OpenMM code with the backbone's topology and positions (N, CA, C; nanometers):
from openmm import Vec3, app, unit

residues = "UNK UNK UNK UNK UNK UNK UNK UNK UNK UNK UNK UNK UNK UNK UNK UNK UNK UNK UNK UNK UNK UNK UNK UNK UNK UNK UNK UNK UNK UNK UNK UNK UNK UNK UNK UNK UNK UNK UNK UNK UNK UNK UNK UNK UNK UNK UNK UNK UNK UNK UNK UNK UNK UNK UNK UNK UNK UNK UNK UNK UNK UNK UNK UNK UNK UNK UNK UNK UNK UNK UNK".split()
positions = [
    Vec3(-2.4780, 1.5975, -0.6645),
    Vec3(-2.6181, 1.5970, -0.7175),
    Vec3(-2.6104, 1.6618, -0.8609),
    Vec3(-2.6756, 1.6055, -0.9730),
    Vec3(-2.6719, 1.6665, -1.0854),
    Vec3(-2.7712, 1.7793, -1.1086),
    Vec3(-2.7347, 1.8722, -1.1915),
    Vec3(-2.8280, 1.9825, -1.2222),
    Vec3(-2.8563, 1.9766, -1.3789),
    Vec3(-2.9747, 2.0228, -1.4064),
    Vec3(-2.9999, 2.0334, -1.5555),
    Vec3(-3.0365, 2.1718, -1.6099),
    Vec3(-2.9869, 2.2025, -1.7304),
    Vec3(-3.0117, 2.3245, -1.7840),
    Vec3(-3.0743, 2.3145, -1.9260),
    Vec3(-3.1897, 2.3768, -1.9431),
    Vec3(-3.2522, 2.3798, -2.0709),
    Vec3(-3.1655, 2.4508, -2.1679),
    Vec3(-3.1418, 2.3761, -2.2838),
    Vec3(-3.0450, 2.4381, -2.3710),
    Vec3(-3.1255, 2.4605, -2.5050),
    Vec3(-3.2272, 2.3769, -2.5570),
    Vec3(-3.3005, 2.4127, -2.6741),
    Vec3(-3.4328, 2.3487, -2.6781),
    Vec3(-3.5208, 2.3977, -2.7599),
    Vec3(-3.6504, 2.3654, -2.7880),
    Vec3(-3.6669, 2.3396, -2.9195),
    Vec3(-3.7475, 2.2395, -2.9587),
    Vec3(-3.7910, 2.1951, -3.0993),
    Vec3(-3.9382, 2.1796, -3.0998),
    Vec3(-3.9955, 2.2287, -3.2111),
    Vec3(-4.1425, 2.1986, -3.2404),
    Vec3(-4.1503, 2.0974, -3.3516),
    Vec3(-4.2220, 1.9906, -3.3198),
    Vec3(-4.2401, 1.8783, -3.4239),
    Vec3(-4.3826, 1.8833, -3.4667),
    Vec3(-4.4134, 1.8997, -3.5933),
    Vec3(-4.5582, 1.8983, -3.6407),
    Vec3(-4.5626, 1.7476, -3.6959),
    Vec3(-4.6761, 1.6723, -3.6662),
    Vec3(-4.6990, 1.5499, -3.7129),
    Vec3(-4.8141, 1.5600, -3.8120),
    Vec3(-4.8021, 1.5105, -3.9321),
    Vec3(-4.8830, 1.5232, -4.0522),
    Vec3(-4.9305, 1.4054, -4.1036),
    Vec3(-5.0637, 1.3835, -4.1385),
    Vec3(-5.1093, 1.2670, -4.2050),
    Vec3(-5.0839, 1.2651, -4.3561),
    Vec3(-5.0156, 1.1706, -4.4039),
    Vec3(-4.9850, 1.1751, -4.5535),
    Vec3(-5.0714, 1.0694, -4.6303),
    Vec3(-5.1570, 0.9818, -4.5659),
    Vec3(-5.2244, 0.8830, -4.6305),
    Vec3(-5.2277, 0.7581, -4.5588),
    Vec3(-5.2719, 0.6619, -4.6285),
    Vec3(-5.2689, 0.5156, -4.5790),
    Vec3(-5.1778, 0.4284, -4.6580),
    Vec3(-5.1181, 0.3297, -4.5930),
    Vec3(-5.0410, 0.2282, -4.6561),
    Vec3(-5.1214, 0.1163, -4.7239),
    Vec3(-5.0589, 0.0064, -4.7651),
    Vec3(-5.1261, -0.0990, -4.8327),
    Vec3(-5.2106, -0.1799, -4.7288),
    Vec3(-5.1673, -0.1689, -4.6039),
    Vec3(-5.2482, -0.2467, -4.4999),
    Vec3(-5.3713, -0.1619, -4.4415),
    Vec3(-5.3808, -0.0361, -4.4975),
    Vec3(-5.4926, 0.0616, -4.4500),
    Vec3(-5.4540, 0.1251, -4.3214),
    Vec3(-5.3276, 0.1278, -4.2741),
    Vec3(-5.2740, 0.1971, -4.1611),
    Vec3(-5.2340, 0.3352, -4.2074),
    Vec3(-5.2630, 0.4352, -4.1133),
    Vec3(-5.2313, 0.5714, -4.1404),
    Vec3(-5.0819, 0.5892, -4.1517),
    Vec3(-5.0406, 0.6585, -4.2529),
    Vec3(-4.8955, 0.7083, -4.2526),
    Vec3(-4.8858, 0.8531, -4.2190),
    Vec3(-4.7686, 0.8770, -4.1384),
    Vec3(-4.7452, 1.0131, -4.0931),
    Vec3(-4.5980, 1.0594, -4.1418),
    Vec3(-4.5953, 1.1969, -4.1379),
    Vec3(-4.4679, 1.2715, -4.1735),
    Vec3(-4.4478, 1.3710, -4.0660),
    Vec3(-4.3184, 1.3730, -4.0252),
    Vec3(-4.2747, 1.4763, -3.9234),
    Vec3(-4.2054, 1.6043, -3.9846),
    Vec3(-4.2386, 1.7134, -3.9413),
    Vec3(-4.1790, 1.8433, -3.9879),
    Vec3(-4.1240, 1.8993, -3.8542),
    Vec3(-3.9913, 1.9294, -3.8475),
    Vec3(-3.9242, 1.9753, -3.7316),
    Vec3(-3.8916, 2.1132, -3.7433),
    Vec3(-3.9080, 2.2025, -3.6458),
    Vec3(-3.8687, 2.3447, -3.6457),
    Vec3(-3.7806, 2.3572, -3.5202),
    Vec3(-3.6610, 2.3995, -3.5543),
    Vec3(-3.5660, 2.4278, -3.4427),
    Vec3(-3.5505, 2.5684, -3.4105),
    Vec3(-3.4604, 2.6118, -3.3072),
    Vec3(-3.4493, 2.7354, -3.2658),
    Vec3(-3.5688, 2.8111, -3.1957),
    Vec3(-3.6613, 2.7329, -3.1368),
    Vec3(-3.7721, 2.7781, -3.0854),
    Vec3(-3.7313, 2.8285, -2.9396),
    Vec3(-3.7898, 2.9462, -2.8927),
    Vec3(-3.7566, 3.0061, -2.7747),
    Vec3(-3.7774, 2.9065, -2.6665),
    Vec3(-3.6835, 2.8838, -2.5814),
    Vec3(-3.7052, 2.7973, -2.4697),
    Vec3(-3.7986, 2.8337, -2.3643),
    Vec3(-3.8297, 2.9682, -2.3596),
    Vec3(-3.9281, 3.0248, -2.2774),
    Vec3(-4.0848, 3.0227, -2.3294),
    Vec3(-4.0891, 2.9661, -2.4459),
    Vec3(-4.2240, 2.9738, -2.5048),
    Vec3(-4.3198, 2.8772, -2.4313),
    Vec3(-4.4420, 2.9259, -2.4199),
    Vec3(-4.5334, 2.8538, -2.3334),
    Vec3(-4.6056, 2.7489, -2.4210),
    Vec3(-4.6696, 2.6514, -2.3777),
    Vec3(-4.7400, 2.5592, -2.4573),
    Vec3(-4.8593, 2.6265, -2.5500),
    Vec3(-4.9174, 2.7281, -2.4874),
    Vec3(-5.0305, 2.8125, -2.5588),
    Vec3(-4.9612, 2.8682, -2.6865),
    Vec3(-4.8382, 2.9295, -2.6521),
    Vec3(-4.7687, 3.0038, -2.7720),
    Vec3(-4.7268, 2.8974, -2.8893),
    Vec3(-4.6918, 2.7857, -2.8348),
    Vec3(-4.6416, 2.6770, -2.9377),
    Vec3(-4.7625, 2.6277, -3.0118),
    Vec3(-4.8810, 2.6227, -2.9557),
    Vec3(-5.0002, 2.5599, -3.0123),
    Vec3(-5.0538, 2.6662, -3.1161),
    Vec3(-5.0399, 2.8089, -3.0816),
    Vec3(-5.0789, 2.9080, -3.1722),
    Vec3(-4.9853, 2.8934, -3.3075),
    Vec3(-4.8578, 2.8834, -3.2778),
    Vec3(-4.7549, 2.8767, -3.3872),
    Vec3(-4.7853, 2.7479, -3.4749),
    Vec3(-4.8074, 2.6350, -3.4071),
    Vec3(-4.8396, 2.5092, -3.4876),
    Vec3(-4.9555, 2.5258, -3.5732),
    Vec3(-5.0677, 2.5851, -3.5176),
    Vec3(-5.1876, 2.5973, -3.5930),
    Vec3(-5.1638, 2.6910, -3.7091),
    Vec3(-5.0931, 2.8021, -3.6950),
    Vec3(-5.0484, 2.8922, -3.8187),
    Vec3(-4.9599, 2.8211, -3.9151),
    Vec3(-4.8767, 2.7421, -3.8758),
    Vec3(-4.7935, 2.6776, -3.9803),
    Vec3(-4.8849, 2.5699, -4.0475),
    Vec3(-4.9679, 2.4985, -3.9689),
    Vec3(-5.0596, 2.3885, -4.0213),
    Vec3(-5.1490, 2.4529, -4.1226),
    Vec3(-5.1969, 2.5812, -4.1059),
    Vec3(-5.2800, 2.6458, -4.1824),
    Vec3(-5.2227, 2.6619, -4.3376),
    Vec3(-5.0978, 2.6537, -4.3429),
    Vec3(-5.0250, 2.6677, -4.4701),
    Vec3(-4.9954, 2.5380, -4.5374),
    Vec3(-5.0301, 2.4285, -4.4633),
    Vec3(-5.0013, 2.2860, -4.5198),
    Vec3(-5.1162, 2.2367, -4.5867),
    Vec3(-5.0941, 2.1429, -4.6923),
    Vec3(-5.1981, 2.0808, -4.7533),
    Vec3(-5.2362, 1.9540, -4.6797),
    Vec3(-5.1533, 1.9036, -4.6030),
    Vec3(-5.1658, 1.7810, -4.5212),
    Vec3(-5.2463, 1.8082, -4.4053),
    Vec3(-5.3136, 1.6986, -4.3496),
    Vec3(-5.3851, 1.7063, -4.2215),
    Vec3(-5.3098, 1.7078, -4.1072),
    Vec3(-5.3390, 1.7669, -4.0080),
    Vec3(-5.2718, 1.7732, -3.8858),
    Vec3(-5.2987, 1.6456, -3.7981),
    Vec3(-5.1966, 1.5764, -3.7394),
    Vec3(-5.2122, 1.4581, -3.6549),
    Vec3(-5.1745, 1.5108, -3.5195),
    Vec3(-5.1101, 1.6083, -3.5119),
    Vec3(-5.0605, 1.6423, -3.3692),
    Vec3(-4.9354, 1.7381, -3.3811),
    Vec3(-4.8860, 1.7686, -3.2548),
    Vec3(-4.7527, 1.8454, -3.2587),
    Vec3(-4.7029, 1.8102, -3.1194),
    Vec3(-4.5579, 1.8171, -3.1169),
    Vec3(-4.4936, 1.7819, -3.0123),
    Vec3(-4.3796, 1.8874, -2.9724),
    Vec3(-4.3557, 1.9061, -2.8399),
    Vec3(-4.2503, 1.9959, -2.7963),
    Vec3(-4.1355, 1.9086, -2.7510),
    Vec3(-4.0193, 1.9299, -2.7985),
    Vec3(-3.8993, 1.8543, -2.7562),
    Vec3(-3.7976, 1.9484, -2.6955),
    Vec3(-3.7886, 1.9331, -2.5725),
    Vec3(-3.6922, 2.0106, -2.4981),
    Vec3(-3.5493, 1.9306, -2.4721),
    Vec3(-3.4368, 1.9887, -2.4759),
    Vec3(-3.3127, 1.9292, -2.4648),
    Vec3(-3.2484, 2.0021, -2.3414),
    Vec3(-3.1770, 1.9230, -2.2620),
    Vec3(-3.1161, 1.9659, -2.1437),
    Vec3(-2.9691, 1.9195, -2.1373),
    Vec3(-2.8806, 2.0089, -2.0843),
    Vec3(-2.7498, 1.9688, -2.0458),
    Vec3(-2.7555, 1.9236, -1.8978),
    Vec3(-2.6887, 1.8161, -1.8586),
    Vec3(-2.6716, 1.7662, -1.7242),
    Vec3(-2.5345, 1.7904, -1.6678),
    Vec3(-2.5235, 1.8598, -1.5617),
    Vec3(-2.3885, 1.8818, -1.4966),
    Vec3(-2.3901, 1.8341, -1.3616),
] * unit.nanometer
topology = app.Topology()
chain = topology.addChain("A")
for resn in residues:
    res = topology.addResidue(resn, chain)
    for name in ("N", "CA", "C"):
        topology.addAtom(name, app.Element.getBySymbol(name[0]), res)
């Protein structure tokens, strides 16, 4: 039976950068690595809001990406 071990966490901020010629929203991702793997969802939300407060672009959302090793 396989086991999984959490190896890293990444925080991805999704920002609105405008609209394209078809009128569809365009987005940009900003990735932050070396996030503590033990960080809670609330802690990541607080960090994302603090970082987004420094941006001139509007927030579209944020995502937590966890990576695992399978053995």
